[in-house]
C-alpha positions as CSV (number, residue, x, y, z in Angstrom):
1,M,9.9,-2.8,-24.5
2,L,12.5,-5.8,-25.8
3,V,10.9,-9.4,-26.7
4,P,13.3,-12.6,-28.0
5,E,12.5,-13.2,-30.9
6,M,12.7,-16.8,-29.8
7,L,8.9,-16.5,-27.9
8,C,7.1,-14.3,-31.4
9,G,5.1,-17.1,-32.9
10,D,2.8,-20.0,-33.4
11,R,2.1,-22.1,-30.5
12,R,4.5,-25.0,-32.0
13,T,8.1,-23.1,-33.0
14,V,8.1,-21.3,-29.7
15,T,7.6,-24.3,-27.3
16,A,10.0,-25.7,-29.5
17,A,12.6,-23.2,-29.2
18,C,11.3,-22.6,-25.3
19,R,12.4,-26.4,-24.9
20,K,16.5,-25.6,-26.5
21,H,16.3,-22.7,-24.4
22,I,15.7,-25.3,-21.3
23,T,18.5,-27.2,-21.8
24,R,20.9,-24.7,-22.5
25,F,18.7,-22.9,-18.5
26,K,20.1,-26.8,-17.0
27,R,23.4,-26.8,-18.8
28,G,24.4,-23.2,-16.6
29,E,23.3,-20.6,-19.1
30,A,21.3,-17.7,-18.0
31,W,17.7,-17.5,-17.8
32,V,18.0,-14.3,-19.8
33,D,19.5,-15.3,-22.3
34,A,17.5,-16.2,-24.5
35,G,18.3,-14.8,-27.8
36,T,18.2,-11.9,-30.7
37,M,15.7,-9.7,-29.0
38,I,13.9,-7.9,-30.7
39,D,10.6,-4.6,-30.2
40,V,7.6,-6.0,-29.0
41,R,6.1,-3.1,-31.3
42,D,8.2,-5.2,-34.4
43,A,6.4,-8.8,-33.5
44,S,3.1,-10.2,-34.8
45,G,0.0,-10.6,-32.7
46,L,-0.7,-10.4,-28.9
47,I,1.0,-10.2,-25.6
48,M,0.0,-13.7,-24.1
49,V,1.0,-13.6,-20.1
50,G,-1.4,-16.0,-19.1
51,D,-0.8,-20.0,-20.7
52,P,-1.4,-21.5,-24.1
53,S,-4.9,-20.2,-25.2
54,P,-7.2,-22.1,-27.1
55,L,-8.9,-19.2,-28.2
56,L,-5.7,-18.1,-29.6
57,G,-3.5,-19.3,-32.4
58,G,-1.4,-18.0,-35.4
59,M,1.5,-15.8,-34.4
60,N,1.5,-14.2,-31.1
61,V,3.9,-13.5,-27.9
62,R,4.5,-15.8,-25.7
63,L,5.9,-14.4,-22.7
64,Y,4.4,-17.7,-20.8
65,A,6.6,-20.0,-22.8
66,P,10.2,-20.5,-21.3
67,F,8.1,-20.7,-17.6
68,W,5.5,-23.3,-18.8
69,E,7.9,-25.7,-20.1
70,L,10.2,-25.4,-17.6
71,D,7.3,-25.9,-14.8
72,K,6.1,-29.0,-16.4
73,L,10.0,-30.4,-16.9
74,F,9.6,-29.3,-12.1
75,V,6.5,-31.1,-12.2
76,S,8.2,-34.7,-14.0
77,G,10.8,-34.6,-11.4
78,R,13.0,-33.1,-14.1
79,A,14.5,-29.9,-12.8
80,T,14.7,-29.0,-9.1
81,F,12.9,-26.5,-7.2
82,E,16.2,-24.3,-7.1
83,S,16.5,-24.2,-10.6
84,S,12.8,-23.0,-11.1
85,I,13.9,-19.9,-8.5
86,R,17.3,-19.5,-10.3
87,A,14.9,-18.8,-12.8
88,F,12.5,-16.6,-11.2
89,D,15.7,-14.9,-9.8
90,E,17.4,-14.2,-13.0
91,A,13.6,-12.7,-14.8
92,L,13.2,-10.3,-12.6
93,C,16.3,-8.2,-14.3
94,Y,13.7,-7.6,-17.4
95,A,10.4,-6.3,-18.1
96,W,9.9,-9.0,-20.7
97,S,10.9,-12.1,-18.4
98,T,9.1,-10.3,-15.0
99,L,6.1,-10.3,-17.3
100,G,6.3,-14.0,-18.1
101,L,6.5,-15.2,-14.1
102,L,2.6,-13.9,-14.1
103,S,1.9,-17.2,-15.9
104,Q,0.2,-19.8,-14.2
105,A,2.9,-21.6,-14.4
106,C,5.0,-19.9,-12.1
107,Y,2.4,-19.9,-9.3
108,R,4.6,-21.9,-6.9
109,W,6.9,-20.2,-7.1
110,F,4.9,-17.3,-4.9
111,L,4.6,-20.6,-2.1
112,D,7.2,-21.2,1.3
113,S,7.4,-24.2,0.1
114,G,6.7,-24.5,-3.7
115,R,3.9,-26.5,-3.6
116,L,0.4,-26.4,-4.0
117,E,-1.3,-26.8,-1.2
118,R,-5.5,-26.3,-0.2
119,F,-4.5,-22.5,1.9
120,P,-0.4,-22.3,0.9
121,N,1.6,-19.6,2.6
122,I,2.8,-16.8,0.2
123,D,6.8,-15.7,0.4
124,S,7.1,-12.3,1.2
125,E,10.3,-12.1,0.2
126,R,10.1,-13.7,-3.1
127,S,6.4,-11.5,-3.2
128,E,8.5,-9.0,-2.9
129,R,10.9,-8.8,-5.5
130,F,8.8,-9.6,-7.9
131,L,6.6,-6.4,-7.3
132,Q,9.4,-3.9,-7.3
133,A,10.9,-5.7,-10.6
134,I,7.7,-5.2,-11.9
135,I,7.6,-1.3,-10.5
136,T,11.0,-1.1,-12.1
137,H,9.4,-1.6,-15.6
138,W,6.3,-0.4,-15.3
139,P,6.8,2.3,-17.7
140,E,8.2,0.1,-19.7
141,I,5.3,-2.0,-19.7
142,E,2.8,0.1,-19.7
143,A,3.8,1.5,-22.4
144,V,2.5,-1.6,-24.6
145,G,-0.5,-0.3,-24.8
146,A,-4.0,-2.2,-25.4
147,R,-1.9,-5.6,-26.5
148,Y,-2.1,-8.3,-23.6
149,T,-4.4,-10.6,-23.1
150,T,-4.5,-14.0,-20.8
151,G,-5.9,-15.9,-23.0
152,L,-8.2,-14.3,-25.3
153,P,-8.3,-12.6,-28.6
154,I,-8.3,-9.6,-27.7
155,G,-6.0,-6.8,-26.4
156,E,-5.9,-4.9,-23.0
157,P,-3.5,-2.9,-21.0
158,L,-2.1,-5.2,-18.1
159,W,-3.6,-3.6,-15.4
160,K,-7.2,-4.3,-17.0
161,L,-6.0,-8.4,-16.8
162,P,-6.8,-10.8,-14.2
163,H,-2.9,-12.0,-13.3
164,K,-0.3,-12.6,-10.6
165,L,0.5,-9.7,-10.0
166,K,-2.8,-8.6,-8.4
167,F,-2.7,-11.4,-6.0
168,V,0.6,-10.2,-5.0
169,L,-0.8,-7.1,-4.2
170,A,-3.6,-8.2,-2.2
171,H,-1.4,-10.2,0.0
172,R,0.9,-6.9,-0.3
173,G,-2.1,-5.3,1.8
174,V,-3.8,-3.7,-1.3
175,P,-7.9,-3.8,-1.0
176,Q,-9.7,-6.2,-3.6
177,P,-12.3,-3.3,-4.8
178,R,-7.9,-1.3,-5.5
179,L,-7.1,-4.0,-7.7
180,V,-10.4,-4.0,-10.6
181,Q,-10.2,0.7,-9.9
182,P,-7.5,2.4,-12.8
183,L,-4.2,3.1,-11.4
184,P,-3.6,6.1,-9.3
185,P,-1.1,8.7,-10.8
186,G,1.6,7.3,-9.4
187,G,1.2,3.6,-10.6
188,I,1.6,0.4,-8.6
189,A,4.0,2.1,-6.2
190,A,1.5,4.2,-4.9
191,L,-1.1,1.0,-4.5
192,L,1.4,0.2,-1.8
193,P,0.3,0.4,1.7
194,P,3.2,1.2,4.2
195,K,5.0,-1.9,5.6
196,N,4.3,-2.7,9.3
């Protein structure tokens, strides 16, 4: 899997690179135009799909980072929900950026209104497009092996971790016990119940 080189490193360096990336994005550049790409096998550390973690310093692949920085702008009122959705839509094109959407910072983008409410309604159209992107990129994502983390200093296969993909699958009708069992032959697509 290819990842942007700017997302590989310590938290401070990656955060600074992501802020520059967000500035370019706000000027109209593509979300996925993130500079030089490298093979994740050549990158040090774990692949962070959650959020910043006090347990994980040092050199890691921080796929959450650009989404985290964009959400900070949205919360502060310096970015619109529409620009966030543009980032969401563009992110679905590549495995690295689709994985970045697993960050808790992206939770609101899966909701109807984009607002965090006590009982929010999921945006089924956006969630379905995310799910289809995950299925499309799954062979590439799964091939990485046990290097993913949501914040702990140990790597796991992505499917073993708690993350937003399981939230989307649950809303799609996959029973909770299936979300903690090994994937069946056929992967994620084989979990999905037929649409009504």
